[in-house]
N, C-alpha and C positions, 0 to 999 in steps of 0.2 A: 411732271406737268399731263396729264393725261394728251394722249398725243391728237384727239380729238377735238379738245378745247385750245391746247393751243393753237393748230391751224386754221379752226371756223370759229373759235368763240362762243361756243354753246355747247351745251351736251344735251339731250333728251333722254330723260327713264320715264317710259311707258311703263303705267300701272306701278308706281315707287310706292305709295300710298293707296292699302286697299281701303274699301269702304268704309269699316267701322271706322279706321282709323281717324277719320275724317269727318263723323259722324258729329261728335262735339264741338271742333271746329267750325264747323260750317254754320252749328245754332250759336255759336259766342258769334261770331263776323254777322250774321243775319244781324242780333240783335246790337253792333252796333252800326252796321248800317242803316237800320232803322231812327234809332237815335241821332247819327250823323244826318241822314235826310231832315229829318225835324231841325236842325237846330242850323241846316245850310240849305233851306227850299229856294231860296231864291238862287242861290251861286248853283243849285243844282238845272234848276231850271231854264234860266235867265242865260245862266253863263256858261253852258257845257263842261259842269266839272263832267271828268270821268274814274274821277278814282279819291281816296281819303287818305291819310298818311297816319304817324303817333297815334297807332290801333292801343298801344298798352298803354298809353298815358290812366292815371287812376281815376281822372274826371270822368272815362269813358268808358272806363270797364270794368268791373269788381277785382276784387284780389283772388276768387276762386278762378276764376276768367285767365284772371294775367296767369296766373301760373299754369294752365293748358297750355296759351301762347308760349310763354315762357322754356317746356318741357317740350315743347314743336320747334323753337328756335335752335333749342341746343340737340335733336333728334341725331342721331346715329346714321338713320338715312339722308341724313342731308353733309353732315360733317366728312365720312367717309369720300366724298364726292369733292367739298371743297380743299381739304388738306393737302392733294398733290398737286391743285391750281393755286395755293398760296401759302407757300412753304415756309413765309414769313411772321403766319402766325393771323390767326383769322379772329376780325372783330364787330360785333354785330352794330347795326348801323340806322336800322330806318324798316319799319312795319309801311304796305300800304296796301288798298285793296282797290281792282279794278272792278269796276260796272258799268253796263251800259249807260250812254247816252240820255238824257231826256230826249232832247231833237233827234228821232231815228235817220232824218237826212245827213247829220253831223261828220264830214272827214277826218279818217286818221292823220296823221300826221307822222313824217320820220323826221326820225331828231337821235342826238347824244345830248346822254343824262347830261355831260359835260359843257354843254352848250351854256346851260344854265347857272354856270357856276360864278361867273363874272372875268373870266382868264381871258386875254388876252386869244386872238385864235395862234397865236404862235406858242402861248403859253398851254392852250387847250393840246392842240398838235406833240410836242413835247411828252405831256402827261400822257397820251395814253400809254405805250408802253410802259410808263415808270411804277406806277399803283393800279392796286384791283378795285374797284366795286363790281361787285357781283349780283346781279337777281336772282334771287331761287322764285320761280311761280308754284306756286301749287294751284292745280285746276278745283275748281270745288267742284263746278259742273262742267259739264261737254259744253264746250265752247268753239269757236274759230282761231280761237289762239294769238299768237305772234308772227310778225312779220319781221327775220334779219336778212343782213344784210354781209355773209359770212368772211370771215377775213378783215374785217373795221375796226375789229381790238384793236390790229396792230396798227395798222395803214393809216394816211389821211383822207379825204376823199378823192373823187376821182373829180376833174370839170363839173360833169353831169350831176355827179352824186351833190355837190356843193351849192351847185346852182337850184336846184329844189330844194333838197332839206334850207336852204336861206330865205327862195323864195326870188333868185333875181333872175334877168335878163328874161319875164315873162315866164317864168314856172311856176309851180303850185307845190306846194309843200306833201301833199296828196298826189303826185303826180306816180307811175308804176316807176321802180327803177330795177336795170337789167343785173339778172346774178341772182335776188332775192330770195329766200326759204321761204313759204309759210306753212306754220308747222302748226296742225291743228291740235287741241287738246284735247282729252278725255277729263271726266273728273278722277284724281288719284293720279294722275301724270306729274312729274316734277321736270321742270325747265329752266336750266342750270345757264345764265345767259352772261358777258360783259354789259356792263351800263355802258360803257364807252365806243362801242360800236355801231352802226348807223340801225335802230330799228322803229316799229310803230306795228300797233295795238289794232287788232280788228273786232271790230264792235258788234256787239249782240245785245238785243234787250234783256234779256237776263246773265248776260256774262258777270261773274263772281267770281276772281282771284286772286289768291291771296302771295303779293309780294315780299320776300326777307329778305333785304338787302345789309352783303357782310362786304368791309372792308379790312386795307390791311390795317394794322393797327398805328395811325399816325395821326400825330394833332391833323394837321391838314386837311383830314378826311373824317378826324371825331369829331369836329367843331358842327357837324351836319346834326350829330345823333342829340337827342333831347332827354336830357339826364331825367326827367320824370318816366319815360318811357322804358328806363331800368329798373331791374330788381329794385328792395331798399334788403336793409343788410340781416333784417333775417331770412328774409327770399332767394339772397343770393347761395345763404349757408346751404338750402339747401339742393344748390346746382353743383353741378364735378365744375371744381376752379378754372378748368382750362375752355368753358363752357364759354361761346362769342360772348356775352352777356357777360358775364366774368372778365372775360380780357378787357373788354370797353369799360365798366365799373372803374376797374383800376388805374388804366391809361387814364379817364378824365379826374377821376382824382391825384395822379399826380402833373395832372395839369393846371387845375386848380390850386393845388401845391405850387407849381412854377409863377404863375401869375403872382397871389402873396410874398414871395420870395420879393419877386419883379418889382 
């Protein structure tokens, strides 16, 4: 495993993608975002939405655009960083698009992705070091980026961190945390970080960042993947058999077969 990731829970690769590599991706995501806003206007304007998900669902993205996204998801510029971190294999999990909130005064919030899993606190603690869920964030424009608490991908909260993250004892989820690192991103930067660590996004009106989520190829994590977001049989033929998309498709097919037998 990369020593920096092992210690801190994140890697920042400045300028990982040059401008020309992101032109088509940015145009695709701007089209997707415009359509998403039309479908979710009330959610965006009145309920504080800051991200959308399942971008490659064919209901919302053309076959041609999906092909561009699938190539990016399988890109060696990403996979070469993930392979040492995830020695048991890399599976595709989801995509998310992060944008600025409609209300510019909206406060950001500390969280671990695992807190939304429905697991008990005890199970969350034991799961931290047991499985990998990793965000690969590609900045599409210059933006404030993200704030992380290094090392929390493998350790549980301090008393102060827990009280802030869960708003206990008069604390607020947006209160500052000691030891946090702010990572400002420029277009083309790639930030790889553990979904299990304590983190929060830094908002801006024109924020536009693509997160590709990868995970260990295990059933408990792949249950969060949406089958319609994967390549179809013809699209899979155009991808490397060890692509995270192909790994997920194969593992999900196994899950279906097990359910049929059960």
